[in-house]
C-alpha positions in Angstrom: -19.6 27.1 2.2 -17.4 28.6 -1.1 -13.8 29.7 -1.7 -11.5 30.7 -4.1 -11.0 26.8 -5.5 -14.2 25.2 -4.3 -16.9 24.4 -2.2 -17.2 23.2 1.6 -19.7 20.3 2.1 -22.3 21.4 4.8 -23.1 17.7 6.0 -18.3 16.6 6.2 -16.4 19.6 6.0 -14.8 18.2 2.4 -13.7 21.0 0.2 -15.1 19.7 -3.4 -14.3 21.2 -6.8 -16.4 24.3 -7.9 -17.7 21.7 -10.7 -19.1 18.9 -8.5 -23.2 19.1 -7.8 -22.3 17.1 -5.0 -20.0 16.4 -2.4 -17.2 13.4 -4.0 -17.2 11.7 0.4 -20.9 11.9 1.8 -23.5 12.8 -1.8 -24.7 15.7 -0.1 -26.2 18.2 -3.0 -24.2 21.3 -3.1 -26.8 23.7 -2.2 -28.8 21.1 0.4 -30.4 23.2 3.3 -30.5 22.3 7.6 -33.1 19.3 6.9 -30.8 17.9 4.0 -27.5 19.0 5.7 -28.8 16.8 9.1 -30.8 14.0 7.2 -26.7 13.5 5.8 -25.1 13.6 9.1 -27.0 10.8 10.9 -27.6 8.3 7.7 -23.6 8.9 8.0 -23.8 7.7 11.7 -25.9 5.0 11.0 -23.4 4.0 8.7 -20.9 4.0 11.4 -23.1 1.6 13.6 -23.2 -1.3 11.2 -20.8 -3.9 11.3 -17.5 -3.4 8.5 -17.9 -5.3 5.6 -14.5 -6.5 6.3 -13.9 -7.8 9.9 -10.9 -5.7 11.3 -9.0 -9.3 12.5 -9.0 -9.8 8.3 -7.4 -6.6 7.5 -4.5 -6.4 10.2 -2.8 -9.2 9.1 -2.0 -8.0 5.7 -1.9 -4.3 7.1 0.6 -5.8 9.7 3.2 -7.7 6.9 2.9 -4.9 3.9 4.2 -2.3 7.0 6.3 -4.3 8.4 8.0 -4.9 4.8 7.1 -0.9 4.3 9.7 -0.8 6.6 12.2 -3.3 6.6 12.9 -2.6 2.7 13.2 1.4 3.2 15.7 0.7 5.6 17.9 -1.3 4.0 17.4 0.4 1.1 19.2 3.0 2.8 21.8 0.5 4.1 22.2 -0.4 0.4 23.0 3.4 -0.4 25.3 3.6 2.7 27.4 0.9 1.2 27.1 2.4 -2.4 28.8 5.2 -0.7 31.6 2.9 1.6 32.6 1.1 -2.4 32.9 4.5 -3.6 35.5 5.5 -1.1 37.0 2.4 -1.1 38.1 3.2 -5.2 35.3 1.1 -7.2 35.9 2.8 -10.4 33.3 0.3 -12.4 30.4 2.2 -13.3 27.9 -0.9 -13.8 29.0 -2.0 -10.2 27.9 1.1 -8.8 24.8 1.1 -10.6 24.0 -1.3 -9.6 24.0 -1.0 -6.1 22.6 3.0 -6.4 19.5 1.3 -8.6 18.9 -2.0 -5.8 18.6 0.5 -2.9 16.3 3.3 -4.7 14.9 0.0 -5.9 14.1 -0.7 -2.1 13.4 2.5 -1.0 11.0 3.2 -3.2 9.1 -0.6 -3.1 9.3 0.4 1.0 7.2 3.3 0.6 5.1 1.6 -1.9 4.4 -1.1 0.5 3.9 1.5 3.2 1.0 3.5 1.1 -0.5 -0.2 0.3 -0.6 -0.9 3.6 -2.7 2.1 4.9 -5.1 2.0 2.7 -5.8 -1.6 3.0 -7.4 -0.3 6.5 -9.6 1.9 4.7 -10.8 -1.4 3.0 -9.8 0.4 -0.6 -9.6 -2.9 -3.5 -6.4 -1.1 -5.4 -4.5 -1.5 -2.6 -5.5 -5.6 -2.2 -4.4 -5.9 -6.1 -1.6 -4.1 -5.5 -0.5 -6.1 -2.5 -0.9 -8.8 -4.9 1.2 -7.6 -7.9 3.8 -6.7 -5.2 4.3 -10.2 -3.2 4.0 -11.9 -7.2 6.8 -10.0 -7.7 9.2 -10.2 -4.4 9.0 -14.0 -4.5 10.1 -13.6 -8.3 13.0 -10.9 -7.4 14.1 -12.9 -4.3 14.6 -16.0 -6.6 16.4 -14.3 -9.3 18.2 -11.9 -6.3 19.6 -15.3 -5.2 20.2 -16.9 -7.9 22.3 -14.2 -9.7 24.3 -12.4 -7.2 24.7 -15.0 -4.8 25.1 -18.3 -7.2 25.6 -21.8 -4.9 25.9 -20.0 -1.8 22.1 -21.4 -1.2 20.3 -23.9 -2.1 18.4 -22.7 -4.9 15.2 -25.3 -3.7 15.3 -23.8 0.6 15.3 -20.7 -1.8 12.5 -20.4 -3.6 9.9 -22.2 -0.8 10.8 -19.5 1.7 10.0 -17.0 -1.0 7.1 -18.7 -1.6 6.3 -18.7 2.2 7.4 -15.9 3.2 6.4 -13.6 0.1 3.2 -16.2 -0.6 1.6 -15.9 2.3 1.7 -11.8 2.1 0.0 -12.4 -1.4 -2.1 -14.9 0.5 -3.3 -12.2 2.7 -4.2 -9.9 0.7 -5.7 -12.0 -2.1 -8.3 -13.4 0.9 -8.6 -9.8 1.6 -9.7 -8.3 -1.8 -12.0 -11.3 -1.3 -14.0 -10.7 1.5 -14.3 -7.0 0.5 -16.6 -7.7 -2.4 -18.3 -10.4 -1.2 -19.1 -8.7 1.9 -19.9 -5.7 0.5 -22.6 -3.7 1.3 -25.3 -1.7 -0.7 
């Protein structure tokens, strides 16, 4: 079936670009006959019956971790932006503090959205999501240590902050790394 901006696959009902000779999702040819469509559907059902390349239990750990990070970082960003409003109303006129606070709030919100998207794509077994999860974990370890050193020097023991950051965020990176390794080790042909 064709429409103005492309065509719809008869086997999986996904829309495709006009120049695509086959469906991007199920690889069914554009002008497939009914027998080919039925064969593609049967092959899809057979693939669905096979065990997954990565068990759900292995994927669930980094998904839960990054989904939790996403929620916490987004909420924290909105709290920081609320704090920005309070300090602006309170009469703080130093533009540096206002920009720092606004940037921190916006950064937390963007990081939270990214972590949420990574968690959703980890569920779909996307390799890039596991790689981005590892990068997010490394950035989180470094930024949490730097934030405590810069914003609250002497308030906490630096060794304890480093260890806690390495355990919390490093554990998430380790879970994402295990998922990435299993994705390639147990890859289907």
